[in-house]
C-alpha positions in Angstrom: 73.6 231.6 229.2 76.3 233.6 227.3 77.9 230.3 226.3 74.6 228.9 225.0 74.0 232.1 222.9 77.5 232.0 221.6 77.2 228.3 220.7 73.9 229.0 218.8 75.5 231.9 217.0 78.5 229.8 216.0 76.2 227.0 214.8 74.1 229.4 212.8 77.2 230.9 211.2 78.5 227.4 210.4 75.1 226.4 208.8 75.0 229.6 206.8 78.5 228.9 205.5 77.5 225.3 204.5 74.4 226.5 202.7 76.3 229.3 201.0 78.9 226.8 199.8 76.2 224.5 198.6 74.6 227.3 196.7 77.9 228.3 195.1 78.6 224.6 194.3 75.3 224.2 192.5 75.5 225.6 189.0 72.5 227.8 188.4 70.5 227.3 185.2 71.0 230.2 182.8 68.1 232.2 181.7 66.5 230.9 178.5 68.6 227.7 178.7 66.9 224.3 178.0 68.4 220.9 178.6 68.0 218.3 175.8 68.9 214.7 176.4 68.9 211.6 174.0 69.7 207.9 174.4 72.9 206.6 172.8 72.6 204.8 169.5 70.6 205.7 166.4 68.2 208.1 168.2 71.1 210.3 169.2 71.7 211.0 165.5 68.4 213.0 165.6 70.3 215.8 167.4 73.7 215.4 166.0 73.8 218.7 164.2 70.9 220.5 166.0 72.3 224.0 166.8 73.0 224.8 170.4 71.2 228.1 170.0 67.6 228.5 168.8 66.6 232.1 168.0 63.1 233.6 168.0 62.2 237.2 167.2 62.3 238.2 170.9 64.7 235.7 172.5 67.7 233.5 172.0 67.5 230.1 173.7 70.5 227.9 174.5 70.2 224.2 174.2 72.4 222.2 176.6 72.6 218.9 174.7 73.6 215.6 176.3 73.6 211.9 175.3 73.3 209.1 177.9 73.2 205.4 178.1 69.9 204.0 176.9 69.4 202.3 180.2 69.1 205.6 182.1 67.1 207.7 179.6 63.8 207.4 181.5 65.2 209.1 184.6 67.2 211.7 182.6 64.2 212.6 180.5 62.2 213.4 183.7 64.9 215.8 184.7 65.3 217.5 181.3 63.3 220.2 179.5 63.4 218.3 176.2 64.2 214.7 175.6 64.4 212.1 172.8 62.9 208.8 174.2 61.6 205.5 173.0 58.1 206.1 171.5 56.3 203.9 174.1 58.2 205.5 177.0 56.8 208.9 176.1 53.2 207.6 176.5 54.2 205.9 179.8 55.7 209.1 181.2 52.6 211.1 180.2 50.2 208.5 181.6 52.2 208.6 184.8 50.9 212.2 185.4 53.9 214.1 184.1 53.1 217.4 182.3 54.9 216.7 179.0 53.9 217.2 175.4 54.8 215.1 172.3 56.4 217.3 169.6 57.5 214.8 166.9 58.6 211.4 165.9 62.3 211.7 165.1 63.4 208.1 164.5 61.2 205.9 162.3 62.6 202.3 162.7 65.9 200.8 161.7 65.1 197.1 162.2 65.9 194.2 159.9 65.8 190.4 159.9 69.1 188.9 158.9 70.2 185.3 158.3 73.7 184.1 159.1 73.8 182.0 155.9 72.4 182.2 152.4 68.6 181.5 152.4 65.6 181.7 150.1 63.2 182.8 152.9 60.6 185.1 151.3 57.9 185.3 153.9 57.8 185.7 157.7 55.9 182.4 158.0 59.1 180.6 156.7 60.8 181.6 160.0 58.7 178.9 161.7 60.9 176.1 163.1 63.9 178.5 163.4 65.7 180.3 166.2 65.6 184.1 166.0 68.1 186.1 168.0 66.4 189.4 168.8 67.3 192.6 170.6 65.7 194.5 173.4 63.0 192.3 175.0 60.0 194.5 175.7 61.3 197.4 173.6 59.4 199.0 170.7 61.4 197.1 168.0 60.7 193.8 169.8 57.0 194.5 170.0 56.8 195.6 166.4 58.4 192.2 165.4 55.9 190.4 167.7 53.0 192.4 166.2 54.0 191.4 162.7 54.1 187.7 163.7 50.8 188.1 165.4 49.1 189.8 162.5 50.4 186.9 160.2 49.0 184.3 162.7 52.5 182.9 163.2 53.0 181.2 166.6 56.0 182.4 168.5 57.6 181.9 172.0 60.7 182.8 173.9 63.2 180.0 174.2 66.7 178.6 173.7 66.1 176.1 171.0 64.2 176.0 167.7 60.8 174.3 167.9 58.9 173.0 164.9 55.8 175.0 163.9 56.8 178.2 165.7 59.3 181.1 165.7 61.5 180.8 168.8 62.9 184.1 170.0 66.1 184.3 172.1 66.8 187.7 173.5 70.0 189.8 173.7 70.6 193.4 174.7 71.7 194.8 171.3 73.3 194.0 168.0 76.8 193.9 169.6 75.7 190.7 171.3 73.5 189.2 168.5 76.2 189.4 165.8 78.9 187.3 167.5 76.3 184.7 168.6 75.0 184.4 165.0 78.6 184.1 163.8 79.3 181.4 166.3 76.2 179.5 165.1 77.4 179.8 161.5 80.7 178.4 162.5 78.9 175.4 164.1 76.9 174.9 160.9 73.6 176.2 162.3 71.3 178.5 160.4 69.8 181.2 162.7 68.2 184.5 162.1 68.6 187.8 163.9 66.4 190.8 164.4 68.6 193.9 165.1 69.2 197.4 164.0 71.4 199.7 162.0 74.2 200.5 161.8 75.0 197.0 163.1 73.1 195.3 160.2 75.2 196.9 157.4 78.4 196.1 159.2 77.3 192.4 159.8 76.3 191.9 156.2 79.6 193.3 154.9 82.0 191.8 157.4 80.3 188.6 158.5 78.7 187.6 155.2 75.2 187.6 156.7 72.2 188.0 154.4 69.4 190.6 154.9 66.1 188.9 154.7 63.4 191.4 155.7 63.1 195.2 156.1 60.7 195.3 159.0 59.9 199.0 158.3 58.4 198.0 154.9 56.6 195.0 156.4 55.1 197.2 159.1 54.1 200.0 156.7 52.4 197.5 154.5 50.6 195.8 157.4 49.0 199.0 158.7 48.7 200.8 155.3 50.8 203.7 156.5 51.8 206.7 154.4 55.2 206.7 156.2 58.1 204.3 155.6 58.5 202.8 159.1 57.1 203.1 162.6 57.4 205.5 165.4 60.6 204.3 167.2 61.9 207.4 169.1 60.2 210.7 169.8 60.9 214.3 171.0 59.0 215.4 174.1 59.1 218.6 176.0 57.8 220.0 179.3 54.5 221.8 178.7 56.0 225.0 179.9 58.6 224.9 177.2 55.9 224.7 174.6 54.4 228.0 175.5 56.7 229.8 173.1 55.3 228.6 169.8 58.0 230.3 167.7 60.7 228.5 169.7 59.0 225.1 169.1 58.6 225.9 165.4 62.3 226.8 165.0 63.3 223.8 167.1 61.4 221.4 164.9 62.9 223.0 161.8 66.3 222.4 163.3 65.5 218.8 163.8 64.1 218.5 160.3 67.3 220.1 158.8 69.5 217.8 160.9 67.7 214.8 159.5 68.8 215.8 156.0 72.3 216.8 157.1 73.1 213.6 158.9 72.7 211.5 155.8 75.5 213.3 154.0 77.7 213.8 157.1 77.8 210.5 159.0 81.4 210.8 160.2 80.9 214.4 161.5 77.6 213.2 163.1 79.6 210.6 165.1 82.2 213.3 166.0 79.4 215.6 167.2 77.9 212.9 169.4 81.2 211.8 170.8 82.0 215.4 171.8 79.1 215.3 174.3 79.2 211.6 175.1 82.6 210.0 174.6 81.4 206.5 175.4 78.9 206.5 172.5 78.5 203.1 170.7 78.3 205.0 167.4 81.4 204.7 165.3 82.6 206.3 162.1 83.9 202.8 161.2 80.4 201.4 161.0 78.3 204.4 160.2 78.4 205.3 156.5 76.0 207.0 154.1 74.2 203.7 153.5 73.7 202.7 157.1 72.8 206.2 158.3 70.0 206.4 155.7 68.7 203.1 157.1 68.7 204.6 160.6 65.6 206.4 159.3 66.1 209.7 161.0 63.2 211.9 159.9 61.0 214.4 161.7 57.3 213.8 161.7 55.8 216.6 163.7 52.6 216.7 165.7 49.7 217.0 165.3 50.0 215.7 161.7 51.9 212.6 162.9 49.4 211.6 165.6 47.8 208.8 163.6 51.2 207.5 162.6 52.3 207.5 166.3 49.2 205.8 167.5 49.6 203.0 165.0 52.7 202.0 167.0 50.9 202.5 170.4 48.0 200.3 169.3 50.4 197.5 168.3 52.3 197.7 171.6 49.0 197.8 173.5 48.0 194.5 171.9 51.3 192.9 173.1 51.7 194.6 176.5 49.5 197.5 177.5 51.7 198.3 180.5 54.4 199.3 178.1 52.5 202.4 177.1 51.3 203.2 180.7 48.1 201.3 180.6 46.2 203.3 178.0 46.4 205.5 175.0 47.3 209.1 175.9 44.5 211.7 175.6 44.6 214.6 173.1 46.4 217.0 175.5 49.5 214.9 175.0 49.9 216.0 171.3 51.5 219.3 170.4 49.1 221.7 168.6 51.0 224.5 166.8 
């Protein structure tokens, strides 16, 4: 009996030691500390110079900022207090039953149609019969492009080869894949088009001799009669509990708005700031200059004023693939009310 009691006591002591070690190993979250995550690429510029401390009259909040690969932003956003996410993903997360609130649109489209050779194309309909290399199948930029084709009654389909009478879209992950494939086609004497984003566009035009054909932000704004120059591409969301301090949210949104102005004049420092928290960032000072960063369209459009603007994008995506917004438009509780 004594041996049994001794064994139990030893086991309990061992388990307590393991739990105590685990508790010490797990870094506790500091009081008034919020985590803020963004996907790599142009959306990360929206937090490049956002201060790590946001003060209110009563409290000082610490922002623990991080940047992650775009492929994991969905999971990371669910674990974070605040997150920059693709605009349609925000709706999907909310419609999935998560208690989040949309604070603002922070990236407003940076998509362009580019030709690998000189061309006199002046209308989207003139892309019929051509092959278009496009980024991010199923992403907001992809569905904005599809929406514009659909609004103009231009037939389109996914494929490998150009087909008369339609736009044939061949998908790649991002601009780093599109540009070399367009360059290869040019070398082979083939005229192809590409739909991809800044800062890759400016770099391709200057170094590859490509020609910009359309600014999709302008085409989109004209098609929906928008007061804004672009479409809702990436947004800032927060856990509902974070939004209880209205003064914090007001100061946070001001910090994002101030950053949008700062980043245009400080592209190299913006890259440095991003790389300090995510060394693997695809952003590069060599390709990000004042021209290209302006065309990344970093601007804060806060809720609830920006609701109609945001929903223009949601409605376009809904017409292409309703599952991409979680099956329905979010209700009014999704939008921040100051």
